[in-house]
C-alpha positions in Angstrom: -16.8 -48.7 21.5 -16.7 -48.7 25.3 -18.9 -48.0 28.5 -20.7 -45.6 26.9 -24.5 -44.3 28.8 -25.3 -43.5 25.3 -25.9 -46.3 22.8 -24.6 -45.9 19.5 -21.9 -43.0 20.6 -18.5 -44.2 21.6 -17.1 -42.5 24.8 -14.5 -40.2 22.9 -17.4 -39.0 21.4 -19.2 -37.7 24.5 -17.9 -34.1 24.5 -19.7 -33.0 21.9 -23.7 -33.7 21.1 -26.4 -32.4 20.0 -30.1 -33.4 20.5 -34.2 -32.0 20.3 -35.4 -32.0 23.6 -39.1 -31.7 25.2 -39.8 -29.0 28.1 -42.0 -29.8 30.9 -45.6 -29.6 28.9 -47.8 -26.6 30.4 -51.6 -27.1 30.5 -53.5 -23.7 29.2 -57.5 -24.3 29.2 -58.2 -26.8 27.1 -55.0 -27.6 25.4 -51.1 -28.7 26.3 -48.1 -27.5 25.4 -45.1 -28.5 25.3 -41.9 -26.6 24.0 -39.2 -28.1 21.9 -35.2 -27.0 21.7 -32.2 -28.4 20.3 -29.4 -28.6 22.9 -25.4 -28.3 21.7 -23.6 -29.4 24.2 -19.4 -29.6 24.7 -17.6 -30.9 27.2 -13.9 -30.4 28.6 -12.4 -31.0 31.5 -13.2 -28.4 34.2 -16.5 -26.5 32.1 -17.9 -26.9 28.6 -20.6 -25.6 26.6 -25.0 -25.3 25.8 -26.2 -23.6 23.5 -30.5 -23.8 23.4 -32.5 -22.9 20.4 -36.5 -23.1 20.9 -37.6 -25.4 17.5 -41.4 -25.5 17.9 -44.5 -25.5 19.9 -46.6 -28.6 20.3 -49.9 -28.1 21.4 -52.5 -30.9 21.9 -55.8 -31.0 22.3 -58.6 -33.7 22.8 -55.6 -36.2 21.7 -54.5 -34.0 18.3 -51.0 -32.3 17.8 -50.2 -29.5 16.0 -46.7 -28.5 15.8 -45.3 -25.2 15.3 -42.1 -24.7 13.6 -40.6 -21.5 15.8 -39.0 -18.7 13.0 -36.1 -17.4 14.8 -36.3 -13.7 13.3 -32.7 -12.8 14.7 -31.3 -16.3 14.0 -32.2 -15.6 10.2 -30.8 -11.9 10.3 -27.3 -13.1 12.2 -26.6 -16.3 9.5 -27.7 -13.2 6.6 -24.9 -10.6 8.2 -22.6 -13.3 8.3 -22.3 -15.0 4.7 -22.6 -11.2 3.1 -19.6 -10.9 5.2 -17.8 -13.6 3.9 -18.8 -12.5 0.1 -17.4 -9.1 0.7 -14.3 -10.6 1.8 -13.9 -12.8 -0.3 -14.3 -9.7 -3.4 -12.2 -7.4 -1.3 -9.5 -10.7 -1.8 -10.0 -11.0 -5.2 -9.8 -7.3 -5.9 -6.4 -6.4 -3.9 -5.4 -9.7 -6.6 -6.0 -8.1 -9.7 -4.5 -4.6 -8.5 -1.5 -6.1 -7.3 1.3 -6.0 -9.8 
């Protein structure tokens, strides 16, 4: 490994990272609320791509922290549509192979 700013990750792997990040804590009444997100980053010379999605909300009161997961229904629906599409394409390919002489 070379001089990597991230311990344990070689320099050549720094073009792609996945990490969980905590947001800025906010105080609401007697609660401290902190968001947590999953960040996927791809970098290349002259640009890059960053994708963030919420993962959880940390709620702290009187020293006790409760973590509430975020269920992203849109992402679940998109994943289901993608799976159904792949299954449909594969079944149509199989059907086409059976019909050809």
